[in-house]
C-alpha positions in Angstrom: -15.5 -13.7 -16.9 -12.4 -12.6 -15.4 -10.0 -14.4 -13.6 -8.7 -14.0 -10.3 -5.4 -12.3 -9.7 -2.6 -14.7 -8.8 -1.8 -14.5 -5.0 2.0 -15.1 -4.7 2.4 -15.4 -0.6 3.4 -18.1 1.6 0.5 -17.6 4.1 -2.8 -15.1 3.4 -4.8 -14.7 6.4 -6.7 -11.7 5.0 -10.1 -13.9 3.6 -10.6 -15.1 7.2 -10.0 -11.8 8.5 -12.0 -9.9 6.2 -14.9 -12.3 7.2 -14.3 -11.6 10.7 -14.3 -7.9 10.0 -17.5 -8.2 8.0 -19.4 -9.9 11.2 -18.5 -6.7 13.4 -20.4 -4.4 10.9 -24.2 -3.6 11.8 -25.2 -3.9 8.4 -24.1 -6.1 5.2 -25.3 -6.6 1.3 -26.3 -3.5 -0.5 -26.4 -1.0 2.2 -22.7 -1.7 3.0 -21.6 -1.4 -0.2 -23.3 1.9 -0.6 -21.9 3.2 2.3 -18.4 2.0 1.6 -18.7 3.7 -1.7 -20.0 6.9 -0.7 -17.9 7.0 2.8 -20.9 7.3 5.0 -22.1 4.4 7.4 -25.2 3.0 8.9 -25.6 2.4 12.1 -22.2 1.7 14.0 -21.5 0.1 17.4 -22.2 1.1 21.0 -18.6 1.0 22.2 -17.2 4.0 24.0 -15.6 7.1 21.7 -12.1 6.4 20.4 -9.5 8.3 18.9 -7.2 6.6 16.5 -4.3 8.7 14.6 -2.7 7.4 11.6 1.0 8.9 10.8 2.2 8.0 7.2 5.2 8.9 4.9 2.9 9.4 2.1 4.2 12.6 -0.3 2.0 15.0 -2.1 -0.5 13.4 -4.7 -0.2 10.1 -4.0 -3.3 8.2 -4.6 -2.5 5.5 -2.9 -2.7 6.7 0.5 -6.2 8.2 -0.5 -7.4 4.5 -0.6 -5.7 3.6 2.7 -7.7 6.6 4.1 -11.0 5.4 2.7 -10.9 2.0 4.4 -9.9 3.5 7.6 -12.6 6.1 7.6 -15.1 3.5 6.7 -13.9 1.3 9.6 -13.9 4.4 12.0 -17.3 5.1 11.1 -18.3 1.7 12.1 -16.4 1.5 15.2 -17.5 4.6 16.7 -13.9 6.2 16.2 -12.5 9.9 15.7 -9.8 9.0 12.9 -6.9 11.4 12.7 -4.6 11.3 9.7 -1.1 13.2 9.0 1.7 12.3 6.6 5.3 13.6 5.8 7.7 11.8 3.9 10.7 13.0 5.5 11.5 10.7 8.4 12.2 13.3 11.2 8.8 15.3 10.4 7.0 12.0 10.3 8.4 11.3 13.7 7.4 14.8 15.1 3.8 13.9 13.8 4.0 10.7 15.8 4.8 12.9 18.9 1.9 15.1 18.5 -0.6 12.3 18.3 0.8 10.8 21.4 0.7 14.4 23.1 -3.1 14.5 22.1 -3.6 11.3 24.1 -4.9 9.2 21.3 -6.4 5.8 22.1 -4.2 3.9 19.3 -1.5 4.7 16.8 -1.1 3.5 13.0 2.3 4.0 11.6 4.3 3.4 8.5 8.2 2.4 9.3 9.1 3.5 5.4 12.4 4.9 7.5 12.3 3.0 10.5 15.2 4.5 12.3 13.4 7.7 12.4 10.4 6.2 14.1 11.8 3.8 16.6 12.1 6.4 19.5 8.6 7.8 18.8 6.8 4.2 18.6 8.7 3.3 22.1 7.3 6.4 23.6 3.8 5.3 22.3 4.4 1.8 23.6 5.4 3.1 27.2 2.5 5.6 27.4 0.1 2.7 27.0 -0.9 3.5 23.1 -1.3 0.5 21.2 0.5 0.5 17.9 -0.2 -1.4 14.7 2.3 -0.8 11.6 0.9 -1.0 7.9 2.3 -1.0 4.5 6.1 -0.7 5.0 9.1 -2.0 7.3 7.2 -5.0 8.5 10.2 -6.7 9.7 10.7 -3.7 12.3 7.0 -4.0 13.2 7.7 -6.4 16.3 11.1 -5.2 17.5 9.7 -1.9 17.9 6.7 -3.2 20.0 3.7 -3.0 17.8 0.8 -5.4 18.2 1.4 -6.4 14.6 2.1 -5.2 11.0 -0.7 -5.3 8.2 0.7 -5.1 4.7 2.7 -7.2 1.8 6.1 -8.7 2.4 7.8 -6.3 0.1 10.8 -8.9 -0.8 8.2 -11.5 -1.7 6.3 -8.9 -3.7 9.3 -8.1 -5.5 10.0 -11.7 -6.2 6.8 -12.1 -7.9 7.4 -9.4 -10.0 10.8 -10.7 -11.1 8.7 -14.2 -12.0 6.4 -12.3 -13.9 8.8 -10.5 -16.0 10.5 -14.0 -16.7 7.1 -15.5 -18.1 6.7 -12.3 -20.4 10.1 -13.2 -21.7 11.8 -9.8 -20.5 15.6 -9.4 -20.4 16.4 -5.9 -19.3 14.3 -4.2 -16.4 14.6 -0.9 -14.9 13.1 -0.5 -11.2 12.1 3.2 -10.7 12.4 4.3 -7.2 10.6 7.4 -6.1 11.6 7.9 -2.4 15.3 7.5 -1.6 15.7 5.9 1.6 12.3 3.9 1.8 13.1 0.4 2.8 10.3 -1.0 1.3 10.6 0.4 -2.2 14.4 -0.9 -1.8 13.3 -4.6 -1.1 10.7 -4.5 -4.1 13.5 -4.1 -6.1 16.0 -6.3 -4.4 13.2 -9.1 -4.6 12.8 -8.6 -8.5 16.4 -8.6 -8.9 16.5 -11.9 -7.0 14.0 -14.0 -9.3 14.5 -11.9 -12.4 16.7 -14.1 -14.9 17.2 -10.8 -17.2 19.3 -7.6 -15.7 17.6 -5.4 -13.5 18.8 -1.6 -13.0 17.6 0.9 -10.3 16.7 4.6 -11.2 16.1 7.1 -8.4 13.7 10.0 -9.2 12.1 12.8 -7.4 8.9 10.9 -6.6 7.2 14.6 -5.4 7.8 16.3 -8.8 6.0 14.1 -11.9 7.6 16.3 -14.4 11.0 15.6 -13.3 10.3 12.0 -12.9 8.7 11.7 -16.4 11.9 13.3 -17.7 14.5 11.2 -15.8 12.8 7.9 -17.4 12.5 9.1 -20.7 16.0 10.3 -20.6 17.2 6.5 -19.1 14.8 5.3 -22.1 16.8 6.9 -24.6 20.3 6.2 -23.6 19.4 2.7 -23.0 17.5 1.3 -26.0 17.6 -2.4 -24.7 15.2 -1.8 -21.6 12.1 -3.8 -22.3 10.3 -3.6 -19.0 9.9 -0.4 -16.5 8.9 -1.3 -12.8 7.1 1.6 -11.0 6.7 1.1 -7.2 3.5 3.2 -7.3 0.4 3.8 -9.2 1.2 7.7 -10.1 4.6 6.7 -11.6 3.0 4.3 -14.0 1.4 7.0 -15.8 4.4 9.2 -15.8 6.5 5.9 -17.5 3.8 5.5 -20.0 4.4 9.3 -21.3 8.2 8.8 -20.8 7.8 5.7 -23.2 5.9 7.7 -25.7 8.4 10.5 -25.5 11.2 8.2 -25.9 9.9 5.9 -28.5 10.5 2.8 -26.5 8.8 -0.5 -27.2 9.6 -1.2 -23.0 6.3 -2.6 -21.1 5.1 -0.6 -18.3 4.5 -2.7 -14.9 3.7 -1.4 -11.4 2.9 -1.9 -8.1 -0.4 -0.7 -6.6 -3.7 0.1 -8.4 -5.9 3.2 -8.7 -8.5 4.1 -11.4 -5.9 5.3 -13.9 -3.7 1.9 -13.6 -7.0 0.0 -14.5 -7.8 2.0 -17.4 -4.2 1.6 -18.5 -4.5 -2.1 -18.1 -7.5 -2.2 -20.3 -6.0 -0.2 -22.8 -2.6 -2.5 -22.9 -0.8 0.7 -21.9 0.5 -1.4 -18.7 1.4 -4.9 -18.7 0.4 -5.9 -14.9 0.1 -4.1 -11.4 0.9 -5.8 -8.3 -2.4 -5.1 -5.6 -1.7 -5.2 -2.0 -5.0 -3.7 -1.1 -4.4 -0.6 0.5 -8.3 -0.2 1.5 -7.9 -3.4 3.3 -4.8 -1.9 5.2 -6.5 1.1 6.5 -9.5 -0.9 7.5 -8.0 -3.8 9.4 -5.9 -1.4 11.3 -8.4 0.6 12.5 -10.5 -2.6 13.4 -7.7 -4.3 14.8 -6.9 -1.3 17.4 -10.8 -1.2 18.2 -10.8 -5.2 18.8 -7.7 -4.6 20.9 -9.3 -1.7 22.9 -12.7 -3.4 23.4 -12.1 -6.9 23.4 -8.1 -7.8 23.8 -8.0 -9.2 20.6 -4.8 -9.1 18.3 -5.0 -9.9 14.4 -3.0 -12.7 13.2 -1.8 -13.8 16.7 0.7 -10.8 16.4 2.0 -12.3 13.1 2.0 -10.0 9.9 -1.4 -9.8 8.4 -0.8 -10.2 4.6 -3.0 -8.3 2.1 -0.8 -9.1 -0.8 0.7 -9.5 -3.3 -1.5 -10.3 -6.2 -0.6 -9.8 -9.7 -3.2 -8.1 -11.8 -3.4 -8.0 -15.6 -6.0 -6.7 -18.1 -8.2 -10.1 -17.5 -9.1 -8.8 -13.9 -10.2 -5.3 -15.1 -13.9 -6.0 -15.6 -14.3 -7.4 -12.0 -12.2 -4.5 -10.4 -13.3 -1.2 -12.7 -16.0 -0.2 -10.2 -13.9 -0.6 -7.0 -11.2 1.7 -8.4 -13.7 4.0 -9.8 -15.4 4.6 -6.3 -11.5 4.6 -4.8 -11.5 1.6 -2.9 -9.2 -0.5 -5.0 
């Protein structure tokens, strides 16, 4: 039987919250699982129809955000919510999308804060307009300051520290942390956290995350120029696959490790192409964000009492594959 991923957080509220959320659903068991897998739903609530927008910093082709949306859509179907999604990796463009959502007079707003300075004023406008805001995934340290109800995600610095500790346990001495989006505070926090606890040396490498061939070439060139690198830490699942290819081309023996899960990462864990992954449960981030806004609008509830609701991190290795394969295959983990 597969072991459980190791949870490395100071306080984890997710389990209790997930049970509470499940209680809100009108169906359970096999029926609910089938609905989650197919994106459909059974009978939903009879509360008034709400319109909730999610605006993220996602770049093109990042499967992480497909999983976030999967969770949000499932909760929206259950909660009688019209779900609107938009994204742009550029801070100013993301702010414009938030402005558009405000102009549509949405009932709730879900926002990522990868580039918080660009979003600060628009979030203030939403709060002033009476639109409740929940932040997810990135920039949690700015959430309360900007007026959001709460933040749902992992503490990125803590997650980075967990990676540093895992690298130590694996006997690694020289690591490369690959940043796929410059200026993203959460990615920087991950590398800094890993550097804090890692007993070896850790370098960072900035790559063009929206250009995967260029990303692979950059990693390959780094491995060729520095044969001492024995671990590559990527900060998103798609970049792990690029690193596996770069390692092969460079003839390197470095271990590939990554943040986040998708079906390909699980296959690579099974094939021992990747050593470990850090799971922050993106499905749960999308699901709980919709549920929190629905609960707030219909019952004045705030998850976590306004404190961050932690969905990770958990270190996942090959031994966890049998338990996770079916969920990653259907796009919910």
